[in-house]
C-alpha positions as CSV (number, residue, x, y, z in Angstrom):
1,M,-70.8,40.6,39.8
2,S,-71.8,41.6,36.3
3,L,-73.7,39.2,34.1
4,S,-70.8,39.0,31.8
5,G,-68.6,37.5,34.5
6,R,-70.8,34.6,35.4
7,S,-70.7,31.0,34.3
8,K,-71.9,29.7,30.9
9,R,-75.6,29.6,30.6
10,V,-78.2,27.4,28.9
11,L,-81.9,28.4,28.5
12,L,-84.4,25.6,27.9
13,Y,-88.0,26.2,26.9
14,S,-90.9,23.7,27.3
15,H,-94.5,24.7,26.7
16,D,-95.9,21.9,28.9
17,S,-99.6,22.4,28.4
18,F,-100.6,18.8,29.2
19,G,-98.9,15.8,30.7
20,L,-95.4,15.3,32.1
21,G,-93.4,14.4,29.0
22,H,-91.9,17.7,28.1
23,V,-90.8,18.9,31.5
24,S,-89.4,15.4,32.3
25,R,-87.3,15.5,29.1
26,C,-86.0,19.0,29.9
27,R,-85.2,18.0,33.5
28,T,-83.2,15.0,32.3
29,I,-81.2,17.1,29.8
30,A,-80.7,19.9,32.3
31,N,-79.4,17.5,35.0
32,A,-77.0,15.9,32.6
33,I,-75.6,19.3,31.5
34,V,-74.8,20.6,35.0
35,E,-73.5,17.2,36.1
36,A,-71.1,17.2,33.2
37,D,-69.8,20.7,33.8
38,H,-70.3,22.4,37.1
39,S,-69.6,25.8,35.6
40,V,-72.8,25.7,33.5
41,S,-76.1,27.1,34.8
42,V,-79.4,26.0,33.2
43,L,-82.7,27.9,33.4
44,I,-85.9,26.2,32.3
45,V,-88.9,28.2,31.2
46,S,-92.0,26.0,31.6
47,G,-95.7,26.1,31.9
48,S,-95.9,22.8,33.8
49,P,-98.0,23.0,37.0
50,V,-95.8,20.2,38.5
51,I,-92.3,21.4,37.6
52,G,-91.8,22.4,41.3
53,S,-92.4,18.8,42.3
54,Y,-89.2,17.6,40.7
55,E,-85.8,17.6,42.2
56,F,-83.1,19.4,40.2
57,R,-79.3,19.3,40.6
58,S,-77.4,22.4,41.7
59,G,-77.1,24.9,38.9
60,I,-80.6,24.6,37.6
61,D,-83.6,26.8,38.2
62,F,-86.9,27.4,36.5
63,V,-89.3,30.1,35.5
64,R,-93.0,29.0,35.7
65,I,-95.1,30.8,33.1
66,P,-98.9,31.0,33.5
67,G,-100.4,27.6,32.6
68,V,-102.7,26.6,29.8
69,V,-104.5,23.3,29.3
70,K,-105.3,21.5,26.0
71,Q,-108.7,20.2,25.5
72,I,-108.2,16.5,24.4
73,D,-111.1,16.4,22.0
74,T,-110.6,19.7,20.2
75,G,-106.9,20.4,20.7
76,E,-107.7,23.9,21.7
77,Y,-106.2,25.7,24.7
78,D,-107.7,27.4,27.7
79,S,-106.1,29.2,30.6
80,A,-105.4,26.6,33.3
81,N,-105.9,28.6,36.5
82,L,-106.3,32.3,35.8
83,R,-109.7,33.7,35.2
84,V,-108.7,35.5,32.0
85,N,-109.1,34.5,28.4
86,V,-106.4,32.4,26.7
87,E,-105.3,35.3,24.5
88,H,-104.4,37.4,27.6
89,T,-102.6,34.4,29.1
90,M,-100.6,33.9,25.9
91,E,-99.6,37.5,25.8
92,M,-98.2,37.2,29.4
93,R,-96.4,34.0,28.5
94,T,-94.8,35.6,25.4
95,R,-93.5,38.6,27.3
96,I,-92.2,36.6,30.2
97,I,-90.3,34.3,27.8
98,R,-88.9,37.2,25.8
99,D,-87.9,39.1,28.9
100,T,-86.3,36.1,30.5
101,A,-84.2,35.5,27.4
102,D,-83.3,39.2,27.3
103,I,-82.2,39.4,30.9
104,Y,-80.6,35.9,31.3
105,R,-78.6,36.3,28.1
106,P,-78.0,32.6,27.5
107,D,-75.0,31.2,25.6
108,L,-77.4,28.5,24.1
109,F,-81.1,28.3,23.8
110,I,-82.8,24.9,23.4
111,V,-86.4,24.8,22.5
112,D,-88.3,21.5,23.1
113,K,-90.6,20.2,20.4
114,E,-92.5,23.3,19.4
115,P,-90.3,25.3,16.9
116,L,-92.1,28.6,17.6
117,G,-93.5,27.6,21.0
118,L,-97.2,27.4,21.9
119,R,-99.1,29.7,19.5
120,G,-95.8,31.3,18.5
121,E,-94.9,32.5,22.0
122,V,-91.2,31.8,21.6
123,G,-90.9,33.8,18.3
124,P,-89.9,37.1,19.9
125,A,-87.2,35.4,22.1
126,L,-85.8,33.5,19.1
127,H,-85.5,36.7,17.0
128,L,-83.9,38.6,19.9
129,L,-81.3,35.9,20.5
130,K,-80.7,35.4,16.8
131,Q,-79.8,39.1,16.5
132,R,-77.3,38.6,19.3
133,G,-75.7,35.6,17.7
134,T,-76.8,33.1,20.4
135,P,-76.9,29.5,19.1
136,L,-80.5,28.3,18.7
137,V,-81.3,24.6,18.9
138,L,-84.6,22.7,18.4
139,G,-84.9,19.5,20.3
140,L,-87.3,16.9,18.8
141,R,-88.5,13.7,20.3
142,D,-88.2,10.6,18.0
143,V,-91.8,10.8,16.8
144,M,-93.8,13.9,16.3
145,D,-97.1,12.8,14.7
146,D,-98.5,11.2,11.6
147,P,-96.5,12.9,8.8
148,A,-99.7,14.1,7.0
149,Q,-101.0,15.7,10.2
150,L,-97.7,17.2,11.1
151,A,-97.3,18.7,7.6
152,K,-100.7,20.4,8.0
153,E,-99.9,21.6,11.5
154,W,-96.5,23.0,10.6
155,E,-97.9,24.7,7.5
156,R,-100.6,26.3,9.6
157,K,-98.0,27.5,12.1
158,N,-95.5,28.6,9.4
159,V,-92.8,26.5,11.0
160,V,-90.5,25.8,8.1
161,P,-89.1,29.4,7.8
162,A,-88.1,29.2,11.4
163,L,-86.3,25.9,10.9
164,R,-84.6,27.3,7.9
165,D,-83.7,30.8,9.1
166,L,-83.6,30.8,12.9
167,Y,-82.3,27.4,14.1
168,D,-78.7,26.4,13.9
169,E,-79.2,22.7,14.7
170,I,-82.0,20.3,15.2
171,W,-81.4,17.5,17.7
172,V,-83.5,14.4,17.5
173,Y,-83.6,12.5,20.8
174,G,-83.9,9.1,19.1
175,L,-82.5,6.9,16.2
176,P,-83.4,6.9,12.6
177,Q,-83.8,3.1,12.6
178,I,-86.7,3.5,15.0
179,N,-88.3,6.6,13.4
180,K,-87.4,9.7,11.4
181,P,-89.7,12.5,12.7
182,L,-89.6,14.6,9.5
183,T,-90.4,11.8,7.1
184,G,-93.0,13.1,4.7
185,I,-92.5,16.7,5.6
186,E,-91.4,19.1,2.8
187,V,-88.4,21.0,4.2
188,P,-85.4,22.5,2.4
189,P,-82.2,20.4,2.2
190,S,-80.6,22.9,4.6
191,V,-83.0,21.9,7.3
192,R,-82.3,18.2,7.0
193,H,-78.6,19.0,7.1
194,K,-79.1,20.5,10.5
195,M,-80.6,17.3,12.0
196,I,-78.5,15.2,14.4
197,Y,-79.8,12.0,15.9
198,T,-78.6,11.6,19.5
199,G,-80.1,8.3,20.6
200,Y,-82.6,8.0,23.4
201,L,-82.1,9.7,26.8
202,R,-81.0,7.2,29.4
203,R,-82.7,7.6,32.8
204,E,-80.9,6.9,36.1
205,L,-82.1,6.8,39.7
206,P,-81.0,9.6,42.0
207,L,-78.3,8.6,44.5
208,H,-80.9,8.7,47.3
209,S,-83.9,7.1,45.7
210,D,-86.7,5.8,47.9
211,V,-89.2,3.4,46.5
212,P,-92.8,4.6,47.2
213,H,-94.2,2.4,50.0
214,E,-97.0,1.1,47.8
215,G,-94.5,-1.1,46.0
216,G,-93.3,-2.6,49.2
217,E,-96.8,-3.5,50.4
218,I,-97.3,-6.1,47.7
219,D,-96.2,-9.7,48.7
220,G,-94.5,-10.9,45.5
221,P,-93.7,-9.5,42.1
222,F,-95.8,-6.7,40.7
223,I,-96.3,-4.8,37.4
224,L,-96.2,-1.0,37.2
225,V,-99.2,0.5,35.5
226,T,-98.6,4.1,34.4
227,P,-100.6,6.3,32.1
228,G,-98.1,9.1,32.4
229,G,-99.7,12.4,33.5
230,G,-103.0,10.6,33.6
231,G,-105.2,13.2,31.9
232,D,-106.1,10.7,29.2
233,G,-105.3,7.5,31.0
234,V,-108.7,6.4,32.3
235,E,-109.2,3.8,29.5
236,L,-105.8,2.2,30.2
237,V,-106.4,1.9,34.0
238,D,-110.0,0.6,33.4
239,W,-108.7,-2.1,31.0
240,V,-106.1,-3.3,33.4
241,L,-108.5,-3.5,36.4
242,S,-111.1,-5.2,34.2
243,A,-108.4,-7.9,33.4
244,Y,-107.8,-8.6,37.1
245,E,-111.6,-8.7,37.7
246,T,-112.0,-11.2,34.8
247,D,-109.0,-13.5,35.4
248,P,-107.8,-14.5,38.9
249,N,-104.8,-16.3,37.5
250,I,-102.7,-13.2,36.5
251,P,-99.4,-14.0,38.1
252,Y,-98.4,-10.5,39.2
253,G,-99.8,-7.9,41.5
254,A,-100.0,-4.3,40.3
255,V,-99.0,-0.8,41.4
256,I,-101.1,1.7,39.5
257,V,-99.9,5.3,39.4
258,F,-102.8,7.4,38.1
259,G,-100.9,10.6,37.3
260,P,-101.6,14.1,38.6
261,F,-103.9,15.1,35.8
262,M,-106.4,12.2,36.1
263,A,-109.8,13.4,37.2
264,A,-110.5,13.0,40.9
265,A,-113.7,11.1,40.4
266,A,-112.1,8.6,38.2
267,R,-109.2,8.1,40.7
268,E,-111.7,7.4,43.5
269,A,-113.7,4.9,41.4
270,F,-110.5,3.1,40.5
271,R,-109.3,3.0,44.1
272,E,-112.6,1.4,45.2
273,R,-112.2,-1.3,42.5
274,A,-108.5,-1.9,43.3
275,A,-109.2,-2.2,47.1
276,K,-110.9,-5.5,46.4
277,F,-107.6,-7.1,45.5
278,R,-104.9,-7.8,48.1
279,N,-102.2,-7.5,45.5
280,I,-103.1,-4.2,43.8
281,R,-102.0,-0.8,45.2
282,T,-102.7,2.7,43.9
283,L,-101.2,6.1,44.2
284,T,-101.8,9.4,42.5
285,F,-98.3,10.7,41.7
286,T,-94.6,10.1,42.4
287,N,-91.7,12.2,41.3
288,N,-89.6,9.1,41.4
289,L,-91.4,6.7,39.1
290,G,-88.1,5.2,38.1
291,A,-87.6,3.7,41.5
292,L,-90.9,1.9,41.2
293,M,-90.1,0.8,37.7
294,Q,-86.8,-0.6,38.7
295,Q,-88.5,-2.8,41.3
296,A,-91.3,-4.0,38.9
297,E,-91.3,-7.2,36.9
298,G,-92.9,-5.4,34.0
299,V,-94.7,-2.3,32.9
300,V,-98.1,-1.5,31.3
301,A,-98.1,2.1,29.9
302,M,-99.4,4.3,27.2
303,G,-96.0,4.8,25.6
304,G,-95.1,8.4,25.8
305,Y,-91.5,9.3,25.0
306,N,-90.3,9.5,28.6
307,T,-91.9,6.3,29.7
308,F,-90.3,4.6,26.7
309,C,-86.9,5.9,27.7
310,E,-87.5,4.6,31.2
311,I,-88.5,1.2,30.0
312,L,-85.3,0.9,27.9
313,S,-83.1,2.3,30.7
314,F,-84.4,0.0,33.4
315,D,-84.6,-2.9,30.9
316,K,-88.2,-3.8,31.6
317,K,-90.7,-6.1,29.8
318,A,-93.5,-3.9,28.7
319,I,-96.9,-3.8,27.2
320,I,-97.7,-0.5,25.5
321,V,-101.3,0.6,24.9
322,P,-100.7,3.8,22.9
323,R,-103.2,6.5,22.5
324,T,-104.2,7.5,19.0
325,R,-105.9,10.9,19.7
326,P,-105.2,13.7,19.3
327,R,-101.9,12.5,17.9
328,L,-100.6,9.2,16.5
329,E,-97.2,9.8,18.1
330,Q,-97.5,7.0,20.8
331,F,-98.9,4.5,18.3
332,I,-96.1,5.1,15.7
333,R,-93.4,4.8,18.5
334,A,-94.9,1.6,20.0
335,R,-95.4,0.0,16.6
336,A,-91.8,0.7,15.6
337,A,-90.4,-0.6,18.9
338,R,-92.5,-3.7,18.7
339,N,-91.3,-4.4,15.2
340,V,-87.7,-4.5,16.3
341,G,-88.6,-6.6,19.4
342,L,-88.2,-4.1,22.2
343,L,-91.7,-4.5,23.6
344,E,-95.3,-5.7,23.0
345,M,-98.2,-3.5,22.0
346,L,-102.0,-3.7,22.4
347,D,-104.2,-1.6,20.1
348,A,-107.1,-0.3,22.1
349,D,-108.9,0.9,19.0
350,R,-109.6,-2.8,18.3
351,G,-111.6,-3.1,21.5
352,R,-110.7,-3.4,25.1
353,D,-111.7,-7.0,25.8
354,P,-110.6,-7.7,29.4
355,Q,-109.5,-11.2,28.4
356,T,-107.1,-9.7,25.8
357,M,-105.4,-7.7,28.5
358,A,-105.4,-10.6,30.9
359,T,-103.8,-12.8,28.4
360,A,-101.1,-10.2,27.7
361,L,-100.4,-9.9,31.5
362,R,-100.2,-13.7,31.9
363,Q,-97.7,-13.9,29.0
364,L,-95.5,-11.1,30.3
365,P,-93.1,-13.5,32.0
366,Q,-92.3,-15.0,28.7
367,Q,-91.5,-11.7,27.0
368,G,-88.0,-10.8,26.1
369,L,-86.1,-7.9,27.7
370,P,-85.3,-4.8,25.6
371,S,-81.6,-5.6,26.2
372,D,-82.1,-8.8,24.2
373,V,-82.2,-6.7,21.1
374,V,-79.0,-5.1,19.9
375,V,-79.6,-1.6,18.7
376,P,-76.3,0.3,18.4
377,G,-76.4,3.7,20.2
378,L,-79.9,3.1,21.5
379,L,-79.4,4.9,24.9
380,D,-76.4,7.1,24.0
381,G,-78.6,10.3,24.0
382,L,-77.4,12.1,27.1
383,G,-73.7,11.7,26.3
384,N,-74.3,12.9,22.7
385,V,-76.4,15.8,23.9
386,W,-73.6,16.9,26.3
387,R,-71.1,16.8,23.5
388,L,-73.3,18.9,21.3
389,V,-73.9,21.4,24.2
390,S,-70.2,21.5,25.0
391,K,-69.3,22.3,21.4
392,Q,-71.8,25.2,21.4
393,L,-70.5,26.5,24.8
394,S,-66.9,26.3,23.8
395,H,-67.2,29.8,22.4
396,P,-69.8,31.6,24.5
397,H,-71.5,34.4,22.7
398,R,-74.3,36.2,24.4
399,G,-74.1,39.3,22.3
400,P,-74.6,42.7,23.8
401,A,-77.2,43.5,26.4
402,S,-80.3,45.0,24.8
403,L,-80.3,48.8,24.4
404,D,-83.2,49.1,26.8
405,Q,-81.9,46.5,29.3
406,P,-78.8,47.6,31.2
407,E,-76.6,45.2,33.1
408,L,-78.5,44.2,36.2
409,Q,-77.5,45.4,39.6
410,A,-79.0,44.8,43.0
411,T,-81.7,47.4,43.8
412,P,-81.0,48.9,47.2
413,S,-83.9,48.9,49.6
414,P,-85.4,52.3,50.4
415,D,-83.8,52.5,53.9
416,T,-80.3,51.8,52.6
417,A,-80.4,53.7,49.3
418,Q,-77.6,56.2,48.8
419,P,-77.7,59.3,46.7
420,P,-76.6,58.6,43.1
421,S,-72.9,59.1,42.6
422,R,-71.7,61.6,40.0
423,A,-71.1,60.1,36.5
424,R,-67.5,59.5,35.7
425,T,-66.0,61.4,32.9
C-alpha cells in the first residue's frame, strides 16, 4: 500500500532530556487521539530513555532519538549514553527528526513545549512540513517559567519568529484563571490570537490496572510520595523521611516512589531509613503511578504538570513541595493552585524543618479535596484536544513527497530480488 492510501497521521515531538513529564503528556494525548478515532496513527519522536516502559494503545509507535541529559545546576546538556560530544548527538537528533517527518508525512505535527525543539533541532522539520502545508501546532503546559526568565530564554533562542511564521495554533493545556503562560512575554497580537486554552489533561487508569504490591503491604491508609522522575527529588524524600523520624504520630503510612532518575546511592540510603518503619514502603519506578495514587489517602509531590493533572483526576488531597531551580514553573503552578484552594504547598526555600512537614502530614486528613473547588472546564483538556485534532484532520494535507524521497516500497531481500521491470511509457 502506498503512503497516500494509509490512515490519517499525527506526529508528536517531545525532547525529553530530563524527567518524565513531557513523554507522559505526549502519551496521554496520543492515547486519547487513537481512542477517539481508530483510523488515526500517532508517531512520537522522543529522547526519553524510559518511553519504552510505557504502554501505548494500538495505533501508536515511537522513534527514540539519542538521549541528552540536562545538568541541573548549569542547565547545559551532555550526551546521555553515547561517548560523543553533545554537538554530534544534536546533529544526529536533528537529522532523525527531519527524516522522520519527511518519510512519515503527517497530517498534523504537534510539538511539545519547545517551539524549535532542543537547541533548534525541530527547525528543519518545521520548515519542511510548512512548505508542504502540514498544520503545525505548539502544545504548551499551563506554566512555562518565570516570565522574565522565559522572555530571556525565548529571545536567545529566537522563538518569536517561529511562533509568528510557522505555527498555525498554540494549544495551552491549562486554564487562564490558573495561569497564562505567555504573560509578560512580548509577542505580536497574531501569536496571542493563535492561543487556545484546552483545560488540564484528565488521567484515567488502564482497563487492566494492577496496583504495585508495595501499596498492598501497608496495613492501613497511606500517602504517596512522588518526586516525578526523581533526578532532583532527593530533598523532598529526605524531608518526608525526616518528618516520620521526628514525629511518631503521623496518621498515615507512606509509599515512596523514587523515580528512575534518582541516583542509586541516594535510593539505597533512603531504603535503609525507610526499612526502620513498618508502615513505609519504597520502590524505584512504576509505569502505573495512577493506580497507586488512586489507592492513596493523599499525595506529597514536587508539583510537575503531570503529577498535578493526576492529583486533580484522582481527586486527592495533596501537599506540593515545588522546586525553584532551574525553573520557577512548579512554584508558580503550586502557588496558583493553592490560591484557588486545590491543594496545599510547602516552600522548601524557607527551610526543611522536619516538624513543618510532620505538621502538614498530620493535617492532611482535614484538607479539602480538589473537587470541593468548582473551576469550570478544569479537566476538559483531552476532549478539547481531540476536537482540535479532529478539525485539523478533517482535511488531511500531507503535501507532495519530497523530491529526493520517493514513495516507500518494501525492499526485496537479496535472495528474492527480481530484475527491475521496464519503465512504463
